[in-house]
C-alpha positions as CSV (number, residue, x, y, z in Angstrom):
1,X,321.2,215.9,22.3
2,X,322.7,214.3,25.3
3,X,321.4,211.0,26.6
4,X,318.7,212.0,29.0
5,X,319.2,209.0,31.3
6,X,322.9,209.7,31.8
7,X,322.9,212.7,34.1
8,X,323.7,211.1,37.5
9,X,327.2,212.7,37.5
10,X,325.6,216.1,36.6
11,X,323.0,215.8,39.4
12,X,325.8,215.4,41.9
13,X,327.7,218.6,40.9
14,X,325.4,221.6,41.4
15,X,328.1,224.3,41.5
16,X,328.7,224.7,37.8
17,X,326.6,226.7,35.3
18,X,327.4,224.1,32.5
19,X,325.9,221.4,34.6
20,X,322.8,223.5,35.1
21,X,322.5,224.0,31.4
22,X,322.8,220.2,30.9
23,X,320.0,219.8,33.3
24,X,317.9,222.2,31.3
25,X,318.6,220.1,28.2
26,X,317.6,216.9,30.0
27,X,314.4,218.7,31.2
28,X,313.5,219.6,27.6
29,X,314.1,216.1,26.3
30,X,311.9,214.5,29.0
31,X,309.2,217.1,28.5
32,X,309.3,216.4,24.8
33,X,308.9,212.7,25.5
34,X,305.8,213.3,27.6
35,X,304.1,215.4,25.0
36,X,304.3,213.4,21.8
37,X,303.1,216.3,19.5
38,X,305.9,218.5,20.8
39,X,306.1,221.4,23.2
40,X,304.7,224.0,20.8
41,X,301.3,225.3,21.8
42,X,298.9,228.2,21.8
43,X,298.2,230.5,24.7
44,X,296.0,229.0,27.4
45,X,296.4,225.5,26.0
46,X,296.4,222.7,28.6
47,X,297.5,219.1,28.6
48,X,296.0,216.6,31.0
49,X,298.4,213.6,31.5
50,X,297.0,210.4,33.0
51,X,298.6,207.3,34.4
52,X,297.0,204.2,35.9
53,X,296.9,204.4,39.7
54,X,298.5,207.9,39.9
55,X,297.4,211.5,40.2
56,X,296.7,213.3,37.0
57,X,299.2,215.9,35.8
58,X,298.3,219.3,34.4
59,X,300.6,221.3,32.0
60,X,299.1,224.6,31.2
61,X,300.5,227.3,28.9
62,X,300.7,230.6,30.6
63,X,302.5,232.7,28.0
64,X,303.7,232.2,24.4
65,X,306.2,234.2,22.5
66,X,308.2,233.4,19.3
67,X,310.7,231.1,20.9
68,X,309.6,230.9,24.6
69,X,306.7,229.0,26.1
70,X,305.8,229.5,29.8
71,X,304.1,226.5,31.4
72,X,302.8,225.7,34.8
73,X,303.0,222.0,35.9
74,X,300.8,220.6,38.7
75,X,299.3,217.5,40.1
76,X,295.5,217.6,40.0
77,X,294.0,216.8,43.4
78,X,290.3,215.9,43.1
79,X,287.9,216.6,46.0
80,X,284.8,214.6,46.9
81,X,282.6,217.5,45.8
82,X,283.9,217.2,42.1
83,X,286.1,220.2,42.6
84,X,289.9,220.0,42.3
85,X,293.0,222.0,43.1
86,X,296.4,222.2,41.6
87,X,299.7,221.9,43.4
88,X,302.7,222.6,43.6
89,X,302.6,225.2,40.8
90,X,306.0,224.6,39.2
91,X,306.7,227.4,36.6
92,X,308.6,226.2,33.6
93,X,310.1,228.2,30.7
94,X,310.6,226.3,27.5
95,X,313.1,227.7,25.0
96,X,312.2,225.8,21.8
97,X,314.9,227.3,19.7
98,X,317.7,226.2,22.2
99,X,315.8,223.0,23.2
100,X,316.0,223.9,26.9
101,X,313.4,223.7,29.7
102,X,314.1,225.7,32.9
103,X,312.1,225.5,36.1
104,X,311.8,229.1,37.2
105,X,309.8,229.0,40.4
106,X,308.0,226.5,42.6
107,X,305.3,228.1,44.8
108,X,305.3,225.2,47.3
109,X,309.0,225.0,47.8
110,X,310.3,226.0,51.2
111,X,312.9,228.4,49.9
112,X,312.1,231.3,47.8
113,X,314.3,232.8,45.1
114,X,317.0,235.1,46.6
115,X,315.8,238.7,46.6
116,X,319.0,240.2,45.3
117,X,320.1,237.7,42.8
118,X,322.5,240.0,41.0
119,X,324.6,240.3,44.1
120,X,324.2,236.7,45.3
121,X,324.9,234.5,42.3
122,X,325.9,231.3,44.3
123,X,322.6,231.5,46.2
124,X,320.6,232.0,43.0
125,X,322.4,229.1,41.2
126,X,321.7,226.9,44.2
127,X,318.0,227.7,44.1
128,X,317.8,227.2,40.3
129,X,319.6,223.9,40.8
130,X,317.2,222.6,43.4
131,X,314.0,223.4,41.5
132,X,315.4,222.1,38.2
133,X,316.5,218.8,39.8
134,X,312.9,218.7,41.2
135,X,311.5,219.2,37.6
136,X,314.0,216.6,36.2
137,X,313.1,213.9,38.7
138,X,309.3,214.7,38.4
139,X,309.5,214.3,34.6
140,X,311.5,211.1,34.9
141,X,309.0,209.7,37.4
142,X,306.1,210.7,35.0
143,X,307.9,208.8,32.2
144,X,308.5,205.7,34.3
145,X,304.9,205.7,35.5
146,X,303.7,205.8,31.8
147,X,301.9,209.1,31.9
148,X,300.3,209.9,28.6
149,X,298.7,213.0,27.2
150,X,294.9,212.2,27.0
151,X,294.0,215.6,25.5
152,X,295.0,219.1,24.8
153,X,292.5,221.8,25.6
154,X,292.8,224.9,23.4
């Protein structure tokens, strides 16, 4: 597996599919570091990651298949009335067999995925690039801020 902290050149060259795949590898490695018991989980499992002086993170399993795990990653914003809401709703697909993690969609991102992705490949690659750089930097920040998994809810 490539060194996860050596992707600065890759982050500057968004136009190539091989660089995007390298970013997916880096995302997987960082995600694997955040979850010490691995990225395999049952449907509807949820990890709450905590760090001193920072917002809590939620990683919730949406779907599970033999090799693919669909997650949703959010910050947890607590309200004074003991309620909370989750944002930005970053959807992640984890391919355990290939050791890749791909950000698929971000619901709070200004751009939306291109409608006709089959006919507009450069636009789709650019969108995938932006949300995967977002995931990569978010995971890197979480590691630097010493986020740790406090518990996993079944």
